[in-house]
C-alpha positions as CSV (number, residue, x, y, z in Angstrom):
1,X,0.0,0.0,0.0
2,X,1.5,3.3,-1.1
3,X,1.2,5.9,1.7
4,X,0.4,9.5,0.7
5,X,1.1,11.9,3.6
6,X,-2.0,14.0,4.5
7,X,-1.3,17.7,4.4
8,X,-4.5,18.4,6.4
9,X,-2.9,16.5,9.3
10,X,0.5,18.2,9.0
11,X,2.2,14.9,8.2
12,X,5.9,15.0,7.6
13,X,7.6,11.7,8.5
14,X,11.1,11.9,10.0
15,X,13.4,9.2,8.6
16,X,17.0,10.4,9.2
17,X,18.6,7.7,11.5
18,X,21.1,10.1,13.0
19,X,18.4,12.5,14.1
20,X,16.2,9.7,15.4
21,X,19.1,8.5,17.6
22,X,19.7,12.1,18.9
23,X,16.0,12.2,19.8
24,X,16.0,8.9,21.8
25,X,19.2,9.9,23.5
26,X,17.5,12.9,25.0
27,X,15.7,11.0,27.8
28,X,15.9,7.8,29.8
29,X,13.6,5.2,28.1
30,X,14.5,1.8,29.7
31,X,11.7,0.7,32.0
32,X,9.9,4.0,31.6
33,X,6.3,4.6,30.4
34,X,6.6,6.4,27.1
35,X,4.1,8.3,25.1
36,X,4.8,9.0,21.4
37,X,2.5,11.6,19.7
38,X,2.1,11.4,15.9
39,X,4.3,8.3,15.3
40,X,3.6,8.4,11.6
41,X,5.1,5.2,10.0
42,X,6.9,4.2,13.2
43,X,10.5,5.3,12.5
44,X,11.0,6.8,15.9
45,X,8.9,4.0,17.5
46,X,11.5,1.4,16.3
47,X,14.3,3.4,18.0
48,X,12.3,3.8,21.3
49,X,11.5,0.0,21.4
50,X,15.2,-0.8,21.1
51,X,15.7,0.9,24.5
52,X,13.1,-1.4,26.2
53,X,10.5,0.9,27.7
54,X,8.1,-0.4,30.3
55,X,5.1,0.7,28.2
56,X,4.8,2.5,25.0
57,X,1.6,4.4,24.0
58,X,1.2,5.7,20.5
59,X,-1.4,8.4,19.8
60,X,-2.2,8.6,16.1
61,X,-5.3,10.3,14.6
62,X,-4.9,8.8,11.1
63,X,-6.6,5.3,11.0
64,X,-4.5,4.4,7.9
65,X,-1.3,4.9,9.9
66,X,-2.7,3.0,12.9
67,X,-3.2,0.0,10.6
68,X,0.4,0.3,9.3
69,X,1.7,0.6,12.9
70,X,-0.3,-2.5,14.0
71,X,1.2,-4.5,11.2
72,X,4.7,-3.4,12.2
73,X,4.5,-3.6,16.0
74,X,1.6,-6.0,16.8
75,X,1.1,-6.1,20.6
76,X,4.4,-4.5,21.5
77,X,2.7,-1.1,21.9
78,X,-0.6,0.4,23.0
79,X,-2.5,2.1,20.2
80,X,-4.7,5.1,20.6
81,X,-6.5,6.2,17.5
82,X,-7.6,9.7,18.6
83,X,-6.9,13.4,18.5
84,X,-4.2,14.4,21.0
85,X,-6.1,17.5,21.9
86,X,-9.0,15.3,23.2
87,X,-6.9,12.9,25.2
88,X,-6.3,13.0,29.0
89,X,-2.7,11.9,29.3
90,X,-2.9,11.6,33.0
91,X,-5.4,8.7,32.7
92,X,-3.0,6.6,30.5
93,X,-0.9,5.3,33.4
94,X,-0.2,5.8,37.1
95,X,3.5,6.4,36.3
96,X,5.0,9.6,35.0
97,X,5.3,9.7,31.2
98,X,8.2,10.7,29.0
99,X,6.7,12.2,25.8
100,X,8.2,12.2,22.4
101,X,6.5,14.0,19.6
102,X,7.1,15.2,16.0
103,X,4.0,17.4,16.5
104,X,1.8,18.4,13.5
105,X,3.1,22.0,13.0
106,X,-0.4,23.4,12.4
107,X,-1.5,22.5,16.0
108,X,1.9,22.3,17.8
109,X,1.5,25.4,20.0
110,X,-2.1,24.4,20.9
111,X,-0.8,21.0,22.1
112,X,2.0,22.6,24.1
113,X,-0.3,25.1,25.8
114,X,-2.8,22.3,26.6
115,X,0.0,20.4,28.4
116,X,1.3,23.5,30.2
117,X,-2.2,24.3,31.5
118,X,-2.7,20.7,32.7
119,X,0.5,20.8,34.8
120,X,0.1,21.1,38.6
121,X,2.4,20.5,41.6
122,X,2.4,16.8,40.7
123,X,3.5,16.7,37.0
124,X,2.2,13.8,34.9
125,X,5.3,13.8,32.8
126,X,9.1,13.7,33.4
127,X,10.1,15.2,30.1
128,X,8.7,16.4,26.8
129,X,11.0,15.8,23.8
130,X,9.3,17.7,21.0
131,X,9.9,18.9,17.5
132,X,8.6,22.2,16.3
133,X,8.9,24.4,13.2
134,X,12.1,26.4,13.9
135,X,10.3,29.7,13.9
136,X,7.9,28.5,16.6
137,X,10.8,27.0,18.6
138,X,12.6,30.3,18.5
139,X,9.5,32.0,19.9
140,X,9.3,29.5,22.7
141,X,12.9,30.0,23.9
142,X,13.1,33.7,23.2
143,X,14.3,36.1,25.9
144,X,12.9,39.6,26.5
145,X,14.1,42.5,24.3
146,X,14.1,40.3,21.2
147,X,11.7,40.5,18.2
148,X,10.5,36.9,18.6
149,X,9.7,37.3,22.3
150,X,6.0,37.2,23.1
151,X,3.1,35.4,24.6
152,X,4.4,31.9,23.7
153,X,7.8,32.6,25.4
154,X,6.1,33.8,28.6
155,X,3.5,31.0,28.8
156,X,6.0,28.2,27.9
157,X,8.6,29.2,30.5
158,X,6.0,29.7,33.2
159,X,6.0,26.0,34.4
160,X,8.8,24.5,32.3
161,X,12.6,24.6,31.9
162,X,13.4,24.5,28.2
163,X,16.5,23.5,26.3
164,X,17.1,23.5,22.6
165,X,19.0,20.4,21.3
166,X,19.4,20.8,17.5
167,X,17.9,22.3,14.3
168,X,16.8,19.8,11.7
169,X,16.9,20.3,8.0
170,X,13.9,19.6,5.7
171,X,15.7,16.8,3.9
172,X,15.4,14.7,7.0
173,X,11.7,14.3,6.4
174,X,9.3,12.9,3.8
175,X,7.7,14.9,2.3
176,X,10.2,17.8,2.8
177,X,8.6,20.6,4.8
178,X,9.3,24.1,3.5
179,X,10.9,25.2,6.8
180,X,13.6,24.0,9.2
181,X,12.6,22.3,12.5
182,X,14.0,22.4,16.0
183,X,14.1,19.8,18.8
184,X,13.3,21.1,22.3
185,X,13.3,19.4,25.7
186,X,10.9,20.5,28.4
187,X,11.2,19.6,32.1
188,X,8.6,20.6,34.7
189,X,9.8,23.3,37.1
190,X,9.8,22.3,40.8
191,X,8.4,25.7,41.7
192,X,6.4,28.2,39.6
193,X,3.9,31.0,40.0
194,X,0.5,29.7,41.1
195,X,-2.6,31.5,39.8
196,X,-6.2,31.1,40.9
197,X,-7.2,30.7,37.3
198,X,-5.0,28.9,34.8
199,X,-6.1,31.2,32.0
200,X,-5.2,34.4,33.7
201,X,-1.7,34.6,32.3
202,X,-3.1,34.0,28.8
203,X,-5.5,36.9,29.3
204,X,-2.8,39.3,30.6
205,X,-0.3,38.5,27.8
206,X,-2.9,38.8,25.2
207,X,-3.8,42.3,26.4
208,X,-0.2,43.4,26.4
209,X,0.9,41.9,23.1
210,X,-2.2,43.1,21.2
211,X,-0.5,46.5,21.6
212,X,3.0,45.2,20.9
213,X,4.3,48.6,19.5
214,X,2.6,50.7,22.1
215,X,4.0,51.7,25.5
216,X,2.7,49.3,28.2
217,X,1.0,52.3,30.0
218,X,-1.9,51.6,27.6
219,X,-2.3,48.0,28.7
220,X,-1.8,48.9,32.4
221,X,-4.6,51.4,32.2
222,X,-6.8,48.8,30.5
223,X,-6.3,46.4,33.4
224,X,-5.9,48.5,36.5
225,X,-7.8,51.6,37.6
226,X,-4.7,52.5,39.7
227,X,-2.1,51.7,37.0
228,X,0.6,54.0,38.3
229,X,0.3,52.6,41.8
230,X,0.6,49.0,40.6
231,X,3.5,49.8,38.3
232,X,5.4,51.5,41.1
233,X,4.8,48.5,43.4
234,X,6.1,46.1,40.8
235,X,9.0,48.6,39.9
236,X,7.9,48.6,36.2
237,X,8.5,51.5,33.9
238,X,5.3,52.3,32.0
239,X,7.2,53.8,29.1
240,X,8.5,50.4,28.1
241,X,7.0,48.2,25.4
242,X,5.7,44.6,25.9
243,X,8.8,42.9,24.6
244,X,10.9,44.9,27.2
245,X,9.3,43.2,30.2
246,X,10.8,40.0,31.7
247,X,8.7,36.9,32.0
248,X,8.7,37.3,35.8
249,X,7.2,40.8,35.3
250,X,4.2,39.2,33.5
251,X,3.8,36.6,36.3
252,X,3.8,39.4,38.9
253,X,1.3,41.5,36.8
254,X,-1.0,38.5,36.6
255,X,-0.8,38.0,40.4
256,X,-1.9,41.7,40.8
257,X,-4.7,41.2,38.2
258,X,-6.1,38.3,40.2
259,X,-6.4,40.5,43.3
260,X,-8.9,42.6,41.5
261,X,-12.6,41.9,42.1
262,X,-14.1,40.8,38.8
């Protein structure tokens, strides 16, 4: 059966053996419970199985690929034919998972945000080893005072420590994507800012970065009736622009926002 990758599902299959080895070397696999998201034709799955995981779960939305994977791996793995955005990963196993994913680029940030919001003081995963479009990865790891710094940088770094491993060229995939990719590792932070509402940080960063070229005084006035007072308390200069504030500044602003009576 000739497999035609589905553009609608963002399918680009990684086949480069050197890159596959680098990915599986990023985390301890032996005797661990592993979740692979978007296994495609099973190239990474083969490498994971070589390292003898305790359990391996494959989440694949495409039923055609599920059939191919079952032919290849039989009962060596657990198959889940569903959309990753609808799955409750915490319910898969009592053990902490290590997650590998060549995420569909059209929903990669949505998946990452879902996992960040689901994190609490008892993380359900040990590590995320994920591939993103390079431009998205650059936004995730960006520091303040840079052009790529924004909402994604602030939200991603809220609960996670992030490390970039390598950039990956299009010719490592079939079909070749039009962009470079990057491999990132995410590890849960032991301590992070706790908010009453998990969506508060999303709301605050949206308000600020909707006015990216404006001074932050505009956003402060939109959120706080006593903007000058709050800015003084947090030692923030209202003449700065959104990309000039550190991630921690946004976490502190969100804390102040949650003190307001809504």
